[in-house]
N, C-alpha and C positions, 0 to 999 in steps of 0.2 A: 845679725845674730841676736838683738834683741828682740824682732818679730818670734824667732824659733822659741827663743827659750820662755818667752810670754804664752805662746802658744801651748807650749807642752807643758807650763807651769797650771794653766786651767785643763786641759783636755785629756792631759797624759796624770800627772802627780796628783792633780784635784782628786778624780777616783782613787786612787791609793791610798794618798791621806782619810778620807771618808770610810774608808771600808774598814782600814787598820783602827781608826778609831769606835765604832762601830762592831769592831768582833766578838769582843767579849758577849754582848747582848745577843749578837747573832747567833751564836754556840748556844747560849740559855735557850733562847725561844724559836730555835729555828725557822728564822727568818729569812729574808732572799734581800739580794742583792740586784739591785736596778741601775746599768750602766746606759746614761744617754749617750750614743754614741753616733753614726754617719754612714750615710751610704761611702762619703770619701772614707772610711775605715776599709774598705774592701777593694776599692777602684781609685786607682791614682789619677789626680785630676791636676792639667796643667795648673799652671800659674798660680797655682793654691799648695807649695811644696810644705811649709809650715803647718796650716791647717790638716793636710793631707797627713804628715809623719804623725802630729798627736793624734788624728782620729785612728789609724794604724795601731797605734801603742795604746790606745785606749780598748780597742776589740781586742788585742794581744792579750793584755792583762784580765778583760774581761774574761775568755777562752780560757786562761792557763787557771783562772779565781774558779771557775765551773768545777773543773776537775778537784782541785785541793781543797772546797768548801763540801764536796759532795760526802762525805764520810760523815759530815754532822748534818744531814740530811737540810742543806741549804741552797737554796736554789739560785743561780747568779744568772738573770736576763740580760740580754742587748738591745737595746731601741737604735735601729739604724736608720733615721730617715732620709728623704733626700731633700733639694733645698726648700725649705718654706718660706716665707714671707715673716722673717723678724728682723730686729735691728739690724744684725749683721747681714743680711740681704735686700737691707735697704738701698734705694739709691742713693742718696745722698750721704752715707755714711759713709760705701765703697768709693765715688768719686773721694771724698776727703780724704780716705784711708791712701788711694792710688797717689795723691797730689803730694801729699808727706811722704808716702815713700820714692817717688819720682825725685823729691827736692833734695832728697840727700845722699841718692846715686853719685860715684864714684863718675869721673867727667868721661874716662874710658870704655865705662860698661855706657853711657850714654850714647859716646860715638859708637862704637860697637855696633849696638843695636839702632841708631838714627831715630829720629825724631817721627817720622810717619809711622815705626813700629808702636812708639810711645803713647801717640796719639791715640792710634786703633786700639790700643789695650786698654786705657780708660775707655772707650765705647763700647769693647765687648765687656766687659766687667761691667759697667753701669749698667747693659742689657741681660744680663744676667737673670735666665727665667726661673722664678721661685711662685709655688703655690700658695695659695689662698688659705688651703683648707686646712687650716691647723688644726682642725678638729680631730683630725686622723692621728696626729702626734700622740694628742691628747686620750684618745682612744688607743691606743698601744700601749699607754704608757697605764691606761687605768687595767686593762686586760693582764699586763706584766704583775700590778700589783696584787691583783684581787681573782685574779682565779684560780682556784684547785691546782688545777695542772696545767700551766702555763706553758705557751713554747721556749724554744731557748733563745728565740730571734724574734725581733718584731721588724719590719722594715715598713712601715707607712708612705705611699706613693701615691701621688694626683689622683692614678689611674691606672687600669689593669695594664693598658699598654706600655704606661711608663716602666710597671714593675718587672714584664715579659722583657722589653729594651735593659733593662737595667743588669738584670741577670744574666741576658746573653752577654753583654759586655763582660761580666763577671767570671762566664765560663771558659769563653773565648780565648783561645791562644795568644803570649802578647803580641806575637807579631797581626795577629788581627786587629787588638786592642789598638795599638800604636797607629793601624792604617784608619781603624777608623776616627781616633782623633785626629789625624792630620786630615780627614776628609769633613770634620765637621770645620775645623778651624778653616781650611779653605772655601766651605759652603758659607763660613760667617766673615769675609774677604778679610781674614787675620793675614796681613805681611809679613813675610821672611823677614829675620832681622839685618842689617844693611850690611853689604860684604864689609869684611874687613878688611888691610892693609897688610894683615901679618900672614902671611904663607905658611902655615905651621907642618 
């Protein structure tokens, strides 16, 4: 639960607090709000529940705020990058965080999933693909701040093919999304959890 609380505090409640603090000035200046969300705010990712939940909340807040502040001429913009190389995607940081998480899980959870699943999860998390092209995110933020007529949403991606793939995944039916995620986990050699002894 601490993971959920901490992540929501930063990614969901953080933008709300900052926006509330600056609203009086924004109304006077007809400025703009730029929230840094994520691709994970539109597409649910496996094994990232706290992060995905917080980014969905950030996107929802931004979408609602856009309508609410339009009467004052305040633009509200969402920047939603894919995974880029930051401290969050640093391999050493990921491995450390995964070790901390698995060291504190209950014995029954560890037994239900099995040692092989936990070992593969760590390898999978450490091998997460992230783009080194940080300038794409900075360019999007600069456009959101400085353009006279900015887009409502910017989605920095490493290349056009990644952009197309993520868009297709986003607009696909849920059953297709589930199958694609299963296929991806199969290709990466992700094992199924250990069969439980309980027949519920």
